[in-house]
C-alpha positions, 0 to 999 in steps of 0.5 A: 811039121809038114806032111809029106805026099808019098808018090812012088817008093822014091819020092815023096813031096811036100809043102814048105818043111823047116829046119827042124823037120829034116831030122824027122824025115832022115829018121823016115828013110830019106837020104835027099832032100829037093828044095824047088823054091827061089829064096825070098819067095814067101815071108819068113821062109828059110833060106836054101842054105838054112835048109842046106846047113839044116839037111846036112846035120841030119845026114840028109843030101841037099839039092836047090833047083829053084824055080818059079810057075811052070818048070821048063825041059832042063829044070824038069830034067833036072828034078827027075834026075835029081830023084831018080839018081839019089841012093834012096828016098827023096823028099822033095817041097816047095811052098805047096808040093804042086811045083815040085811033083810037077817038075818031077813028073814032066821029067819022068814023062820027058824021060818015058819012065812013066806015061801021063796017065799013070803020073796022073793017077799017083800025083792024085793019090799023094793029092796033087791034081796034074790033069791039066799039067802033063801035055796030052799024047798027039 
């Protein structure tokens, strides 16, 4: 089972989760899963449709916002909204968790929800280094 890294009370991120991990996610209180992996990104990776079916079977909402590399503003905003508008805790995943936390952090920064320093600290506490990914204030 993948390890879920808590970022805030509303968000945890993870490397790729398996369909069978989603029942455990539901039992831990998550209500929504956000997948940031494009289908076919890696060998043996479950498709978005497979993960959606497994999420729904576990009683979880599923949101697929696939992207590669750094997220653009619209993608960051979509990931942030998928987390902030959820009715409870969200588990977001990609290959390593880095894309998911980066997209959420950029969306949070754009929305004025957190400042850069707070986001870098939250990410570091969850095991991710966003010091080079988030823009510095002018």
